[in-house]
N, C-alpha and C positions, 0 to 999 in steps of 0.2 A: 550602213555608215558607222564608223568607229566613233567612240566618245570624243577623242581629240578633234576629229573633223567636225563633229556636231558643235563642239564648243567654239571652234573657229567660225563656223557659219553664224552662230549666235552673235559673236563679237562683231563680225562684219555687218550683220544686219542692224545691230544697234548703232554702229557708226554711220552706216548709210542712211538709216531713218533719221538720225539727228541732222545730218547734212541736208537731206531733202526738206525736212521741216523748217530748218533755218533759212533755206534759200527760197521757199515757196512764197509767191506773191500773196497767197491766201492767208498764210499765218501773219503776214505783214498787215493786211487790212483788217484782220480779226481784232486787232487792238485799236482800231480806229472807229469809235462809235458813229461818226458821221456816215460810214459806209453801210451801217446795218439796215438802213431804210431801203437799200437795194437788194436785200436778201430775200429768200423764200420765206424766212420767218415773218417778214413784214406782211406778205400777202396772206399767210395763214393767220397771223394775229388779227388782221383786219376782218377776215372771214369769221373768225371766232367771236370778235366783238359784235359783228352783225347778227350772228346766231343768238348771242346773249341778249340782244336787244329785240329779239323776235322777228328779225328780218331774214331774207333769203341770203345765205352766205355764198351762193353761186350766181347772184345777180349783180352785175357790175354797177348798176345804178345805186344799189344799197351799200356796196363795199367801198367804192371809190371815195365817197365823202369821209369815210373813216380812215382809209389808207392815206389820204392827203395830209392828215394831221401829223404823220411821221416825216413829212417833207418829200415824199415821193409823189410826183405829179400824176402818174398813172399806175394803178395797182393791177397787175396781171391777174387772171382768173386763178382760183384755188382748185387744185385737183384732188386734194385730200378727201377721204371718205367722211361722211358726217360724224362717225364715231370719233375720229381724230380732230375734226374741227371743234367738237365739243370740248376736247382737251385744250385746244388753243383758246377757247372761250374762257376757260378757267385761268389760263396764263394771262389772258388779256385783262383780268381784274387788277393786274399790276401795271405800273407805268411801262411803256414800251421797252425802255432800256433794261429795267429790272427783269421783265419777262425774258428778254434775250439772254441775259446772264444766267437765269435759272435753267432755261432749256439748254444752253451751252454746257452747263455743268452736267446735266443729264446725258447729253450726247457724248461728252468726254468719257463718262462712266460706261456708256454703251459701246463706245469704240474700244476701250480697254477690255471689256467683256468679250467683244467679238474676237479680238486677237487671242485671248485665252481659250475661247471655245474652239476656234479653228485649230490652235495648237493641240488641244485635247482630242479633237477628231483625228488629226494626223497621228497622234500618239496611239489612239485606238486602232488605227489602220496599219500600224507597224513601224512608225518612225521613232527613233530614239528621242528622249525628252528634249535635249538641248537643240537637236536638229529641228524638231517639230516647232519649238518656240521661235527659233531663228527664222525658219521658213515662213511661219505665220506673221511675224513682224515685218519681214521683207515684202510679202505678198499684199499686205494691207497698207503699210505705211510708206513704202516707196512710191506708191501711186499718188500722183499729184491730185487726182480726182478726189481722193479721200480728204485732203486738206481743203479743197474747194467745197466739198460737202459740209465740212465743219463750219466754214464761214457762212454758207447758206443757212445752216442751223434749222433744218426741218426734220423730215422723218426718215432720211436715208439710213441713219444708224439704228433706228428701230428695226428696219428691214434687215440690215446686215447682222445685227445681234440675233434676231429671230432665225435667220437663215443658218448662221453658223451654229446656233444652239440646236436647230433641227438636225443639222448634219452630225453633230456630236451625239445627239440622242439616238439617231438611226444607227450610227456606228457602234454605239454602246448597247444595242439590243433593246432599245426603248422606242418602238415604232409609234406608240400612242402619243408619247411626249413629242416625238418628231412631227406627227400630224397636227397637233395643237399649235406648235410653234410655226409650222408652215401656214396655218390659217391666220395667225397674227401677222406674219410677213405679207400675206396676200391682202389683208385689210389695210396695211400701210402702203403697199405698192402692188398694182394689179399683176405684174409679170410673174411673181412666184406661183401663181395658179398653174403655170406650165410645169413646174416641178411636181405638183400634185398629179397632173395628168400623166407625167412620165412614171411616177410611182405606181399608178394603176397599170401602165403598160408593162412594168417590171413585175407585176404580181404582188406588190407590197400593199395588200388590201387593208391590213390593220392601220397602216399609216393613212391611207385614203379615207377610211371610215372615221378615224379620229379627226382628220382635217375637216371633213364635212360636218361632223357634229359640232366641232369648235366654231366653225364658220357660221353655223346656224345660231349658236349661242351668242356670238359676237353681233350678228344681225339683230337679234332680239334686244341686246343691250344698246346697240346703236339707235334703234327706233325709240327705245325708252328715254334716251338722253337727248336725242336730236329731233324726234318727230318724223312722221311719214312725209310731210311736205318737203323737208330737206332732202330726203332720199329720192323723191320724185325729181326734184331739181338737180340733184347730183347725176342721176341717170341721163337727164336731158343734156347736162353739161358734157358728160363723157361722149355722147354722140356728136355734139356740136364742136367740141374743142379737141378731142383726142382721137378722132377717126383719121384714116388715111386721107391725105390731100385735103386737109381741113380748109374750108372756105370761111373767111371772116371779113367783115367790112374793113375798109382801109382805116388805119390808125389804131385798130385793136390788135392785141397780142395774138400771133398766129404760131402755134407749135410747129406746124409743118414747114413754115418758111424761116424759122429762126436759124441763124447761121450756125449755132452750136448743136443743133439736132443732128446727130451723126448717124441715126438710123437710116436704112435705105429709103424709107418714106420721106425723110427730110432732104436727103441728097437729091432724090428724084423730083420732089416738089419744087426745090429751088432751081433745078435745071429746067423744069417745065416753064417756070415763070420767065426765065431768060430767053428760052427758045420758042416760047409760044405754043407749047404742046397742049393738046386738049387734056382736061382733067382725067378722062378715062384712061389715058396712057399711064399716068401716075398711079391710079388705083390698081390697074392691072400689074404694073411693075412691082409695086409694094406688096401686093397680094402674092405674086409669084415668089418674091424674095422670102416672104414669111413662110410660105408653104415649103419652099426648098430647104430652109433652115430647120423647121420643125420636122419635116419628113425625113431628112437625112439623120437628124438626131434620133428620131423614133426608130428608124430602121436599124441604126447601129446599136441602139439599146436592146432591141429584141434579139439581134444576132450575137451581141457581145457579152450578154450576161445570162446566167442560168440559175443561180441561187439567190433568191430575192433578199434574204436577210443578211448576207455577208457584207462586211464593210466596203468591199470593192463595188458591189452593186449600189449600195447607198451613195457612195461617192459619185458613181457614174450618173445616177438619176439626178442628183443635185447639179453636177457639173454640166450635163447636157441641157438641163432646164434653164440654167442661168445663161450659158453661152448662146443657145438658140433664141432665148428671150431678147437679147440685145438686138438681134437682127429681125425678129418678128414684131417687135413693138413698134407702134407708130412714132414713139418718141424715146430716144435714148440720149440722155445728157451725160456729160463728163462725170458729174458726181456719182451717177449710177455705176460707173466702172469700178468703184470700190468693191462691188460684188464679184468682180473678176477673180478675186482672191480664191473663191471656192473652186471654179474650174481649173485655175492654175495650180492649186494644191493637188488636184487629181492628176494633172499632167506630171507634176514633180514626182508623185508617188509611183506612177506607172513607168516612168522613164528612168528612175534612179539606178535600179539594179538590172534593167532590161538588157538584152543582147543588142548587137549592132543594128538590127533592123528598127530600133527605136529612134533612129536618126531623124526621121520625119517628125516624130513627137517632140523631140528635144528642139529641133530647129524652129518648127512652127510655134511651139510654146514660148521659146526665148524671144522670137521676133514679135509675137503678140504682146508679151509683157513690156517690151521696150516701147512699142508704139502706143500702147494703152497708158503706160505710166508717165511718159514725158509730158511736161506742162504744155498747155496751149501756147502758141507763139514760138515754139522751138524751131519750126521750119518756115513759118509764114508770119511776119509781123504786121500784116494788113489788118484792117478792122474786122473783117469776117473770118480771118485765119482759115481760109478754105483748105489750104494744103494740109494743115494739122488735122482738121476735121475729117478729111478724106483718109488721112493716114490712120486715124483711130477707127474708122469704118473698116479699113483693111486689117487692122489689129483684131477687130471682132470676128472677121472672117477667118483669119489665121487661128484665132482661139478656138473656134468651132472645129476647124480642121484638126487641130492638135487633140482636142477632147475626143472627137470621133475616132481618130487613129488610136488613142490610148484605150478607148473602150474595146476596140477590136483586137488589141494585143492579148496574148495569154497572160494570166497573172504570174508575177514572179514567184519562185519557189520559196517555201517557208524558211529553208535553211539559208537563203540568201538575204533574209531580212526584209522581204517584200511585203506586199499587202496582206498576205495570209499569215504572216509571222505572229501577229498579235491580234487580240480583239476579235477572234473568230467567233 
């Protein structure tokens, strides 16, 4: 890409991001303090206060009396690991609104850092500076899920910053730093573990060893600050709340049945509830979807990459891990889709200078971006927004198709400004 084209892309990205931010319903409610009690920050704040008081942060009976003080009649369960719940306990020493403001400031910094790190990774992989920054801005900030995540004000941007930082570190020849950051991401959200698994499949063993060592160190720190009891309760919660086709008593929050859970598990669970299917059908269907996504990604990684330390392989590992994770997870929420910036960046890099046979990559990637980025309610104004949720599931499938196809393509030549042009 020439410098003028890169500058134009940057200008268009800035304009588009400004328009999306101004039009998003999530930036509108962000400045309404009355809405904050409905955010994920509220349930993390309540769990943190419970931990600080010596109670079980994963016990609804302990958390709900604390959560109700914010004006929310029912506080959903907290899925954060004990290490991060301990961080929310520190935030909870402040009044609820003050803690929300403080964490919001941290998340804005992490969001800006994520954009910069993704741009730096694109730069290391061969993109010109202006084009890399423009693409990074567009891929992160045109996504309405990013703005939803900002309002929810929880740990999504810890994961995004750690993931983009790991991607940059890997592309820069720093596999140990990459592994450490992947461990941080996995402690903030479980699905990045899949990236570590794919790093092993690609033979990136320095990254894997660093991730395991950092993960063990974070476990020791977590036990030190939160205690063994909290970890045992967290493991029980994961099995109870985050499994496929989760079964919960009526009136309690159910991940699998929530209308906004766009993972195959969520779609199948809700269909089974309407049609009266046995639970085993949902378990089998969700497991097969997860195996198909992970198996397809793993096969393409083994066949499509040969040199473990080159930027193209690093990008493929991260892109496949994220895109397969959307389909393999028991729960994928719209805020999680901000992580789609990583696989979409790989698609952009692979298809930009590629020959005509990259049509599938371009078409699938563009369709995925549109479906994933559009706000909920674009196609369906009903309460459950079923059409939009199904469209986003289709977007996740198209994203995996685009990434797999990009992985199987031969790398662009260095003289064409492709992936091998820089940062080798």
